[in-house]
Biopython code that builds the backbone (N, CA, C, O; Angstrom):
import numpy as np
from Bio.PDB.StructureBuilder import StructureBuilder

atoms = [
    (1, "MET", "N", (2.916, -0.472, -39.404)),
    (1, "MET", "CA", (1.988, -0.199, -38.318)),
    (1, "MET", "C", (2.361, -1.108, -37.145)),
    (1, "MET", "O", (2.560, -2.308, -37.334)),
    (2, "GLY", "N", (2.457, -0.555, -35.956)),
    (2, "GLY", "CA", (2.860, -1.319, -34.783)),
    (2, "GLY", "C", (1.684, -1.879, -34.002)),
    (2, "GLY", "O", (0.521, -1.660, -34.340)),
    (3, "ALA", "N", (2.026, -2.612, -32.944)),
    (3, "ALA", "CA", (1.004, -3.236, -32.094)),
    (3, "ALA", "C", (0.133, -2.170, -31.426)),
    (3, "ALA", "O", (-1.070, -2.360, -31.245)),
    (4, "TRP", "N", (0.754, -1.054, -31.065)),
    (4, "TRP", "CA", (-0.021, -0.011, -30.400)),
    (4, "TRP", "C", (-1.065, 0.573, -31.348)),
    (4, "TRP", "O", (-2.185, 0.874, -30.935)),
    (5, "ASP", "N", (-0.696, 0.732, -32.616)),
    (5, "ASP", "CA", (-1.643, 1.242, -33.596)),
    (5, "ASP", "C", (-2.801, 0.271, -33.793)),
    (5, "ASP", "O", (-3.953, 0.689, -33.910)),
    (6, "ASP", "N", (-2.493, -1.038, -33.831)),
    (6, "ASP", "CA", (-3.553, -2.048, -33.932)),
    (6, "ASP", "C", (-4.504, -1.947, -32.746)),
    (6, "ASP", "O", (-5.723, -2.037, -32.897)),
    (7, "PHE", "N", (-3.933, -1.763, -31.587)),
    (7, "PHE", "CA", (-4.736, -1.662, -30.360)),
    (7, "PHE", "C", (-5.653, -0.442, -30.426)),
    (7, "PHE", "O", (-6.844, -0.534, -30.128)),
    (8, "GLU", "N", (-5.088, 0.698, -30.816)),
    (8, "GLU", "CA", (-5.888, 1.918, -30.885)),
    (8, "GLU", "C", (-6.993, 1.806, -31.936)),
    (8, "GLU", "O", (-8.100, 2.300, -31.723)),
    (9, "MET", "N", (-6.703, 1.168, -33.058)),
    (9, "MET", "CA", (-7.708, 1.008, -34.100)),
    (9, "MET", "C", (-8.839, 0.106, -33.623)),
    (9, "MET", "O", (-10.010, 0.383, -33.883)),
    (10, "ALA", "N", (-8.489, -0.981, -32.920)),
    (10, "ALA", "CA", (-9.513, -1.886, -32.416)),
    (10, "ALA", "C", (-10.380, -1.194, -31.373)),
    (10, "ALA", "O", (-11.596, -1.387, -31.348)),
    (11, "MET", "N", (-9.760, -0.387, -30.510)),
    (11, "MET", "CA", (-10.521, 0.328, -29.484)),
    (11, "MET", "C", (-11.428, 1.376, -30.136)),
    (11, "MET", "O", (-12.566, 1.561, -29.706)),
    (12, "ALA", "N", (-10.932, 2.059, -31.166)),
    (12, "ALA", "CA", (-11.740, 3.071, -31.842)),
    (12, "ALA", "C", (-12.915, 2.428, -32.584)),
    (12, "ALA", "O", (-13.982, 3.029, -32.716)),
    (13, "ALA", "N", (-12.705, 1.198, -33.066)),
    (13, "ALA", "CA", (-13.767, 0.506, -33.784)),
    (13, "ALA", "C", (-14.780, -0.106, -32.829)),
    (13, "ALA", "O", (-15.796, -0.646, -33.266)),
    (14, "GLY", "N", (-14.512, -0.026, -31.522)),
    (14, "GLY", "CA", (-15.438, -0.563, -30.538)),
    (14, "GLY", "C", (-15.331, -2.071, -30.421)),
    (14, "GLY", "O", (-16.345, -2.768, -30.442)),
    (15, "ALA", "N", (-14.114, -2.583, -30.298)),
    (15, "ALA", "CA", (-13.906, -4.028, -30.194)),
    (15, "ALA", "C", (-14.690, -4.577, -29.014)),
    (15, "ALA", "O", (-14.630, -4.040, -27.908)),
    (16, "ALA", "N", (-15.425, -5.650, -29.262)),
    (16, "ALA", "CA", (-16.263, -6.243, -28.218)),
    (16, "ALA", "C", (-15.417, -6.933, -27.167)),
    (16, "ALA", "O", (-15.752, -6.903, -25.983)),
    (17, "ASP", "N", (-14.322, -7.555, -27.588)),
    (17, "ASP", "CA", (-13.502, -8.312, -26.653)),
    (17, "ASP", "C", (-12.209, -7.537, -26.413)),
    (17, "ASP", "O", (-11.187, -7.828, -27.035)),
    (18, "THR", "N", (-12.248, -6.567, -25.526)),
    (18, "THR", "CA", (-11.073, -5.731, -25.287)),
    (18, "THR", "C", (-9.958, -6.495, -24.608)),
    (18, "THR", "O", (-8.794, -6.119, -24.749)),
    (19, "ASP", "N", (-10.269, -7.571, -23.863)),
    (19, "ASP", "CA", (-9.217, -8.371, -23.242)),
    (19, "ASP", "C", (-8.383, -9.062, -24.303)),
    (19, "ASP", "O", (-7.164, -9.168, -24.162)),
    (20, "ALA", "N", (-9.028, -9.535, -25.369)),
    (20, "ALA", "CA", (-8.286, -10.172, -26.456)),
    (20, "ALA", "C", (-7.385, -9.156, -27.146)),
    (20, "ALA", "O", (-6.260, -9.484, -27.523)),
    (21, "VAL", "N", (-7.864, -7.934, -27.314)),
    (21, "VAL", "CA", (-7.045, -6.887, -27.916)),
    (21, "VAL", "C", (-5.855, -6.606, -27.022)),
    (21, "VAL", "O", (-4.739, -6.462, -27.522)),
    (22, "ASP", "N", (-6.058, -6.522, -25.705)),
    (22, "ASP", "CA", (-4.964, -6.293, -24.770)),
    (22, "ASP", "C", (-3.949, -7.424, -24.851)),
    (22, "ASP", "O", (-2.745, -7.168, -24.811)),
    (23, "SER", "N", (-4.410, -8.689, -24.964)),
    (23, "SER", "CA", (-3.521, -9.837, -25.018)),
    (23, "SER", "C", (-2.681, -9.813, -26.275)),
    (23, "SER", "O", (-1.476, -10.057, -26.223)),
    (24, "ARG", "N", (-3.306, -9.522, -27.410)),
    (24, "ARG", "CA", (-2.545, -9.458, -28.664)),
    (24, "ARG", "C", (-1.502, -8.356, -28.585)),
    (24, "ARG", "O", (-0.379, -8.520, -29.062)),
    (25, "HIS", "N", (-1.870, -7.242, -27.986)),
    (25, "HIS", "CA", (-0.935, -6.124, -27.854)),
    (25, "HIS", "C", (0.266, -6.529, -27.013)),
    (25, "HIS", "O", (1.404, -6.223, -27.369)),
    (26, "ALA", "N", (0.022, -7.215, -25.899)),
    (26, "ALA", "CA", (1.107, -7.626, -25.013)),
    (26, "ALA", "C", (2.000, -8.649, -25.687)),
    (26, "ALA", "O", (3.221, -8.584, -25.545)),
    (27, "LEU", "N", (1.416, -9.607, -26.428)),
    (27, "LEU", "CA", (2.207, -10.641, -27.077)),
    (27, "LEU", "C", (3.052, -10.079, -28.206)),
    (27, "LEU", "O", (4.210, -10.467, -28.361)),
    (28, "ARG", "N", (2.495, -9.174, -28.995)),
    (28, "ARG", "CA", (3.266, -8.603, -30.095)),
    (28, "ARG", "C", (4.444, -7.795, -29.590)),
    (28, "ARG", "O", (5.518, -7.828, -30.192)),
    (29, "GLY", "N", (4.264, -7.068, -28.493)),
    (29, "GLY", "CA", (5.340, -6.231, -27.976)),
    (29, "GLY", "C", (6.476, -7.033, -27.381)),
    (29, "GLY", "O", (7.597, -6.533, -27.287)),
    (30, "ALA", "N", (6.210, -8.288, -26.970)),
    (30, "ALA", "CA", (7.230, -9.079, -26.304)),
    (30, "ALA", "C", (8.075, -9.889, -27.270)),
    (30, "ALA", "O", (9.121, -10.397, -26.866)),
    (31, "GLY", "N", (7.675, -10.034, -28.527)),
    (31, "GLY", "CA", (8.383, -10.889, -29.468)),
    (31, "GLY", "C", (9.554, -10.187, -30.124)),
    (31, "GLY", "O", (9.935, -9.073, -29.764)),
    (32, "ALA", "N", (10.110, -10.887, -31.103)),
    (32, "ALA", "CA", (11.234, -10.328, -31.852)),
    (32, "ALA", "C", (10.743, -9.111, -32.627)),
    (32, "ALA", "O", (9.647, -9.126, -33.187)),
    (33, "GLY", "N", (11.540, -8.080, -32.657)),
    (33, "GLY", "CA", (11.167, -6.875, -33.356)),
    (33, "GLY", "C", (10.190, -6.013, -32.578)),
    (33, "GLY", "O", (9.647, -5.050, -33.119)),
    (34, "GLY", "N", (9.961, -6.342, -31.329)),
    (34, "GLY", "CA", (9.009, -5.604, -30.522)),
    (34, "GLY", "C", (9.627, -4.409, -29.829)),
    (34, "GLY", "O", (9.012, -3.821, -28.939)),
    (35, "GLY", "N", (10.807, -4.051, -30.216)),
    (35, "GLY", "CA", (11.447, -2.915, -29.571)),
    (35, "GLY", "C", (12.346, -3.383, -28.438)),
    (35, "GLY", "O", (12.744, -4.548, -28.393)),
    (36, "ALA", "N", (12.658, -2.494, -27.544)),
    (36, "ALA", "CA", (13.565, -2.798, -26.427)),
    (36, "ALA", "C", (12.881, -3.733, -25.445)),
    (36, "ALA", "O", (12.228, -3.287, -24.502)),
    (37, "ALA", "N", (13.033, -5.028, -25.670)),
    (37, "ALA", "CA", (12.474, -6.070, -24.795)),
    (37, "ALA", "C", (10.973, -5.894, -24.593)),
    (37, "ALA", "O", (10.470, -6.068, -23.483)),
    (38, "GLY", "N", (10.264, -5.554, -25.650)),
    (38, "GLY", "CA", (8.823, -5.442, -25.553)),
    (38, "GLY", "C", (8.354, -4.199, -24.815)),
    (38, "GLY", "O", (7.246, -4.183, -24.279)),
    (39, "ARG", "N", (9.161, -3.179, -24.778)),
    (39, "ARG", "CA", (8.813, -1.950, -24.059)),
    (39, "ARG", "C", (7.607, -1.275, -24.700)),
    (39, "ARG", "O", (7.504, -1.202, -25.924)),
    (40, "VAL", "N", (6.714, -0.792, -23.883)),
    (40, "VAL", "CA", (5.553, -0.058, -24.366)),
    (40, "VAL", "C", (5.836, 1.420, -24.187)),
    (40, "VAL", "O", (6.138, 1.875, -23.084)),
    (41, "ASP", "N", (5.736, 2.173, -25.280)),
    (41, "ASP", "CA", (6.061, 3.595, -25.218)),
    (41, "ASP", "C", (4.995, 4.410, -24.520)),
    (41, "ASP", "O", (5.301, 5.396, -23.850)),
    (42, "ARG", "N", (3.738, 4.004, -24.673)),
    (42, "ARG", "CA", (2.646, 4.755, -24.067)),
    (42, "ARG", "C", (1.737, 3.798, -23.316)),
    (42, "ARG", "O", (1.606, 2.631, -23.687)),
    (43, "ALA", "N", (1.123, 4.288, -22.281)),
    (43, "ALA", "CA", (0.152, 3.484, -21.535)),
    (43, "ALA", "C", (-1.170, 3.485, -22.287)),
    (43, "ALA", "O", (-1.525, 4.483, -22.913)),
    (44, "PRO", "N", (-1.913, 2.361, -22.233)),
    (44, "PRO", "CA", (-3.216, 2.351, -22.900)),
    (44, "PRO", "C", (-4.179, 3.327, -22.240)),
    (44, "PRO", "O", (-4.057, 3.639, -21.055)),
    (45, "ALA", "N", (-5.131, 3.798, -23.020)),
    (45, "ALA", "CA", (-6.110, 4.747, -22.508)),
    (45, "ALA", "C", (-6.972, 4.091, -21.431)),
    (45, "ALA", "O", (-7.318, 2.914, -21.535)),
    (46, "ALA", "N", (-7.312, 4.845, -20.415)),
    (46, "ALA", "CA", (-8.149, 4.326, -19.329)),
    (46, "ALA", "C", (-9.569, 4.124, -19.834)),
    (46, "ALA", "O", (-10.105, 4.936, -20.588)),
    (47, "ARG", "N", (-10.162, 3.020, -19.397)),
    (47, "ARG", "CA", (-11.545, 2.729, -19.765)),
    (47, "ARG", "C", (-12.403, 2.848, -18.516)),
    (47, "ARG", "O", (-11.928, 2.567, -17.415)),
    (48, "PRO", "N", (-13.651, 3.257, -18.664)),
    (48, "PRO", "CA", (-14.536, 3.330, -17.493)),
    (48, "PRO", "C", (-14.834, 1.930, -16.959)),
    (48, "PRO", "O", (-14.859, 0.958, -17.714)),
    (49, "LEU", "N", (-15.057, 1.843, -15.664)),
    (49, "LEU", "CA", (-15.403, 0.564, -15.056)),
    (49, "LEU", "C", (-16.795, 0.138, -15.494)),
    (49, "LEU", "O", (-17.674, 0.982, -15.670)),
    (50, "PRO", "N", (-17.007, -1.173, -15.674)),
    (50, "PRO", "CA", (-18.319, -1.620, -16.125)),
    (50, "PRO", "C", (-19.384, -1.566, -15.035)),
    (50, "PRO", "O", (-20.566, -1.756, -15.319)),
    (51, "ILE", "N", (-18.982, -1.311, -13.795)),
    (51, "ILE", "CA", (-19.947, -1.228, -12.693)),
    (51, "ILE", "C", (-19.799, 0.112, -11.997)),
    (51, "ILE", "O", (-18.785, 0.796, -12.140)),
    (52, "ASP", "N", (-20.822, 0.473, -11.245)),
    (52, "ASP", "CA", (-20.800, 1.714, -10.494)),
    (52, "ASP", "C", (-20.490, 1.382, -9.030)),
    (52, "ASP", "O", (-21.232, 0.639, -8.389)),
    (53, "ILE", "N", (-19.407, 1.927, -8.513)),
    (53, "ILE", "CA", (-19.000, 1.650, -7.134)),
    (53, "ILE", "C", (-19.308, 2.884, -6.294)),
    (53, "ILE", "O", (-18.840, 3.983, -6.589)),
    (54, "GLY", "N", (-20.100, 2.686, -5.248)),
    (54, "GLY", "CA", (-20.477, 3.795, -4.390)),
    (54, "GLY", "C", (-19.410, 4.126, -3.364)),
    (54, "GLY", "O", (-18.507, 3.330, -3.107)),
    (55, "ALA", "N", (-19.524, 5.293, -2.789)),
    (55, "ALA", "CA", (-18.559, 5.744, -1.785)),
    (55, "ALA", "C", (-18.611, 4.867, -0.537)),
    (55, "ALA", "O", (-17.584, 4.654, 0.108)),
    (56, "ASP", "N", (-19.796, 4.355, -0.186)),
    (56, "ASP", "CA", (-19.917, 3.492, 0.992)),
    (56, "ASP", "C", (-19.138, 2.194, 0.805)),
    (56, "ASP", "O", (-18.513, 1.704, 1.745)),
    (57, "ALA", "N", (-19.172, 1.634, -0.405)),
    (57, "ALA", "CA", (-18.439, 0.398, -0.681)),
    (57, "ALA", "C", (-16.938, 0.632, -0.595)),
    (57, "ALA", "O", (-16.207, -0.182, -0.033)),
    (58, "VAL", "N", (-16.485, 1.739, -1.151)),
    (58, "VAL", "CA", (-15.059, 2.067, -1.097)),
    (58, "VAL", "C", (-14.626, 2.288, 0.346)),
    (58, "VAL", "O", (-13.552, 1.841, 0.750)),
    (59, "ASP", "N", (-15.455, 2.973, 1.120)),
    (59, "ASP", "CA", (-15.148, 3.217, 2.527)),
    (59, "ASP", "C", (-15.025, 1.908, 3.297)),
    (59, "ASP", "O", (-14.129, 1.751, 4.127)),
    (60, "ARG", "N", (-15.920, 0.978, 3.023)),
    (60, "ARG", "CA", (-15.889, -0.328, 3.708)),
    (60, "ARG", "C", (-14.637, -1.115, 3.329)),
    (60, "ARG", "O", (-14.007, -1.730, 4.189)),
    (61, "ILE", "N", (-14.279, -1.099, 2.054)),
    (61, "ILE", "CA", (-13.068, -1.810, 1.608)),
    (61, "ILE", "C", (-11.831, -1.213, 2.252)),
    (61, "ILE", "O", (-10.952, -1.946, 2.707)),
    (62, "LEU", "N", (-11.754, 0.112, 2.294)),
    (62, "LEU", "CA", (-10.602, 0.764, 2.921)),
    (62, "LEU", "C", (-10.549, 0.468, 4.417)),
    (62, "LEU", "O", (-9.463, 0.329, 4.980)),
    (63, "ASP", "N", (-11.709, 0.371, 5.066)),
    (63, "ASP", "CA", (-11.765, 0.034, 6.485)),
    (63, "ASP", "C", (-11.228, -1.383, 6.724)),
    (63, "ASP", "O", (-10.481, -1.621, 7.673)),
    (64, "ILE", "N", (-11.617, -2.312, 5.857)),
    (64, "ILE", "CA", (-11.123, -3.690, 5.981)),
    (64, "ILE", "C", (-9.619, -3.742, 5.761)),
    (64, "ILE", "O", (-8.905, -4.421, 6.499)),
    (65, "LEU", "N", (-9.133, -3.025, 4.746)),
    (65, "LEU", "CA", (-7.693, -3.001, 4.487)),
    (65, "LEU", "C", (-6.921, -2.407, 5.664)),
    (65, "LEU", "O", (-5.876, -2.928, 6.055)),
    (66, "ALA", "N", (-7.436, -1.321, 6.223)),
    (66, "ALA", "CA", (-6.746, -0.667, 7.337)),
    (66, "ALA", "C", (-6.677, -1.573, 8.560)),
    (66, "ALA", "O", (-5.636, -1.653, 9.212)),
    (67, "SER", "N", (-7.771, -2.252, 8.876)),
    (67, "SER", "CA", (-7.752, -3.126, 10.044)),
    (67, "SER", "C", (-6.857, -4.338, 9.807)),
    (67, "SER", "O", (-6.199, -4.810, 10.734)),
    (68, "SER", "N", (-6.826, -4.844, 8.580)),
    (68, "SER", "CA", (-5.934, -5.962, 8.269)),
    (68, "SER", "C", (-4.474, -5.547, 8.383)),
    (68, "SER", "O", (-3.645, -6.287, 8.913)),
    (69, "MET", "N", (-4.171, -4.356, 7.879)),
    (69, "MET", "CA", (-2.789, -3.871, 7.960)),
    (69, "MET", "C", (-2.379, -3.644, 9.409)),
    (69, "MET", "O", (-1.229, -3.895, 9.770)),
    (70, "LEU", "N", (-3.298, -3.176, 10.241)),
    (70, "LEU", "CA", (-2.995, -2.980, 11.654)),
    (70, "LEU", "C", (-2.689, -4.315, 12.319)),
    (70, "LEU", "O", (-1.756, -4.411, 13.117)),
    (71, "ALA", "N", (-3.465, -5.344, 11.999)),
    (71, "ALA", "CA", (-3.232, -6.664, 12.582)),
    (71, "ALA", "C", (-1.878, -7.226, 12.151)),
    (71, "ALA", "O", (-1.148, -7.781, 12.972)),
    (72, "VAL", "N", (-1.545, -7.087, 10.895)),
    (72, "VAL", "CA", (-0.261, -7.593, 10.393)),
    (72, "VAL", "C", (0.897, -6.821, 11.018)),
    (72, "VAL", "O", (1.903, -7.423, 11.394)),
    (73, "THR", "N", (0.774, -5.518, 11.133)),
    (73, "THR", "CA", (1.829, -4.703, 11.735)),
    (73, "THR", "C", (2.020, -5.059, 13.201)),
    (73, "THR", "O", (3.155, -5.166, 13.667)),
    (74, "THR", "N", (0.941, -5.241, 13.927)),
    (74, "THR", "CA", (1.030, -5.618, 15.337)),
    (74, "THR", "C", (1.708, -6.968, 15.502)),
    (74, "THR", "O", (2.558, -7.133, 16.377)),
    (75, "PHE", "N", (1.337, -7.938, 14.667)),
    (75, "PHE", "CA", (1.951, -9.258, 14.721)),
    (75, "PHE", "C", (3.450, -9.166, 14.407)),
    (75, "PHE", "O", (4.269, -9.760, 15.108)),
    (76, "SER", "N", (3.802, -8.427, 13.362)),
    (76, "SER", "CA", (5.214, -8.298, 12.973)),
    (76, "SER", "C", (6.029, -7.637, 14.076)),
    (76, "SER", "O", (7.155, -8.051, 14.354)),
    (77, "LEU", "N", (5.469, -6.619, 14.700)),
    (77, "LEU", "CA", (6.177, -5.939, 15.776)),
    (77, "LEU", "C", (6.384, -6.869, 16.964)),
    (77, "LEU", "O", (7.453, -6.860, 17.574)),
    (78, "SER", "N", (5.374, -7.673, 17.300)),
    (78, "SER", "CA", (5.529, -8.603, 18.428)),
    (78, "SER", "C", (6.580, -9.666, 18.114)),
    (78, "SER", "O", (7.321, -10.075, 19.008)),
    (79, "VAL", "N", (6.659, -10.117, 16.872)),
    (79, "VAL", "CA", (7.687, -11.092, 16.486)),
    (79, "VAL", "C", (9.072, -10.467, 16.587)),
    (79, "VAL", "O", (10.000, -11.114, 17.071)),
    (80, "MET", "N", (9.230, -9.232, 16.145)),
    (80, "MET", "CA", (10.533, -8.565, 16.222)),
    (80, "MET", "C", (10.965, -8.354, 17.674)),
    (80, "MET", "O", (12.133, -8.549, 18.011)),
    (81, "VAL", "N", (10.030, -7.958, 18.527)),
    (81, "VAL", "CA", (10.356, -7.752, 19.943)),
    (81, "VAL", "C", (10.741, -9.076, 20.592)),
    (81, "VAL", "O", (11.691, -9.127, 21.374)),
    (82, "ALA", "N", (10.014, -10.151, 20.276)),
    (82, "ALA", "CA", (10.334, -11.466, 20.835)),
    (82, "ALA", "C", (11.701, -11.939, 20.355)),
    (82, "ALA", "O", (12.471, -12.493, 21.139)),
    (83, "ALA", "N", (12.012, -11.730, 19.084)),
    (83, "ALA", "CA", (13.316, -12.138, 18.557)),
    (83, "ALA", "C", (14.437, -11.334, 19.209)),
    (83, "ALA", "O", (15.481, -11.889, 19.552)),
    (84, "TYR", "N", (14.230, -10.047, 19.379)),
    (84, "TYR", "CA", (15.239, -9.210, 20.026)),
    (84, "TYR", "C", (15.440, -9.642, 21.472)),
    (84, "TYR", "O", (16.572, -9.730, 21.949)),
    (85, "SER", "N", (14.348, -9.909, 22.163)),
    (85, "SER", "CA", (14.428, -10.338, 23.555)),
    (85, "SER", "C", (15.171, -11.664, 23.685)),
    (85, "SER", "O", (16.006, -11.828, 24.574)),
    (86, "THR", "N", (14.866, -12.604, 22.802)),
    (86, "THR", "CA", (15.552, -13.896, 22.822)),
    (86, "THR", "C", (17.024, -13.736, 22.504)),
    (86, "THR", "O", (17.863, -14.383, 23.131)),
    (87, "ALA", "N", (17.350, -12.904, 21.561)),
    (87, "ALA", "CA", (18.748, -12.699, 21.180)),
    (87, "ALA", "C", (19.544, -12.048, 22.307)),
    (87, "ALA", "O", (20.703, -12.403, 22.519)),
    (88, "THR", "N", (18.957, -11.121, 23.022)),
    (88, "THR", "CA", (19.704, -10.438, 24.085)),
    (88, "THR", "C", (19.850, -11.298, 25.330)),
    (88, "THR", "O", (20.810, -11.113, 26.078)),
    (89, "THR", "N", (18.935, -12.233, 25.584)),
    (89, "THR", "CA", (19.061, -13.051, 26.789)),
    (89, "THR", "C", (19.926, -14.279, 26.560)),
    (89, "THR", "O", (20.484, -14.812, 27.520)),
    (90, "ASN", "N", (20.060, -14.751, 25.315)),
    (90, "ASN", "CA", (20.823, -15.957, 25.057)),
    (90, "ASN", "C", (22.235, -15.697, 24.566)),
    (90, "ASN", "O", (23.009, -16.643, 24.415)),
    (91, "VAL", "N", (22.587, -14.476, 24.318)),
    (91, "VAL", "CA", (23.899, -14.152, 23.783)),
    (91, "VAL", "C", (24.624, -13.260, 24.779)),
    (91, "VAL", "O", (24.072, -12.283, 25.287)),
    (92, "THR", "N", (25.867, -13.617, 25.045)),
    (92, "THR", "CA", (26.681, -12.763, 25.944)),
    (92, "THR", "C", (27.688, -12.007, 25.097)),
    (92, "THR", "O", (28.120, -12.513, 24.061)),
    (93, "PRO", "N", (28.064, -10.829, 25.505)),
    (93, "PRO", "CA", (29.046, -10.077, 24.732)),
    (93, "PRO", "C", (30.417, -10.755, 24.813)),
    (93, "PRO", "O", (30.745, -11.425, 25.792)),
    (94, "ALA", "N", (31.191, -10.563, 23.773)),
    (94, "ALA", "CA", (32.532, -11.132, 23.728)),
    (94, "ALA", "C", (33.419, -10.401, 24.729)),
    (94, "ALA", "O", (33.258, -9.201, 24.951)),
    (95, "PRO", "N", (34.363, -11.136, 25.334)),
    (95, "PRO", "CA", (35.280, -10.457, 26.272)),
    (95, "PRO", "C", (36.161, -9.468, 25.521)),
    (95, "PRO", "O", (36.471, -9.656, 24.345)),
    (96, "PRO", "N", (36.556, -8.411, 26.222)),
    (96, "PRO", "CA", (37.393, -7.401, 25.551)),
    (96, "PRO", "C", (38.735, -7.994, 25.137)),
    (96, "PRO", "O", (39.284, -8.857, 25.823)),
    (97, "ALA", "N", (39.245, -7.529, 24.029)),
    (97, "ALA", "CA", (40.552, -8.010, 23.536)),
    (97, "ALA", "C", (41.664, -7.423, 24.388)),
    (97, "ALA", "O", (41.608, -6.258, 24.783)),
    (98, "CYS", "N", (42.645, -8.212, 24.661)),
    (98, "CYS", "CA", (43.769, -7.761, 25.500)),
    (98, "CYS", "C", (44.867, -7.148, 24.719)),
    (98, "CYS", "O", (45.872, -6.727, 25.293)),
]
sb = StructureBuilder()
sb.init_structure("model")
sb.init_model(0)
sb.init_chain("A")
sb.init_seg("    ")
for serial, (resi, resn, name, xyz) in enumerate(atoms, 1):
    if name == "N":
        sb.init_residue(resn, " ", resi, " ")
    sb.init_atom(name, np.array(xyz, "f"), 0.0, 1.0, " ", f" {name:<3s}", serial, name[0])
structure = sb.get_structure()
């Protein structure tokens, strides 16, 4: 019986500490005899979230992420333009070869 079977049996039995089951599964797969470098053949089954997240909360989080990404992109673009401007004003082209 492999680590994945142990994991599935614990989940079916309603293991109270699912994080501990996940940890044992990860450790067993990484050791000697765990297959190709601890490769997992199947992904674990998805579990429902312990809390209920409303659409308004998700919308607010996405709004914060979008505005943060816009700020980072704007900053990065200004740095690239400044670097390009500095490079073009301080460097002269090489004279043509004779």
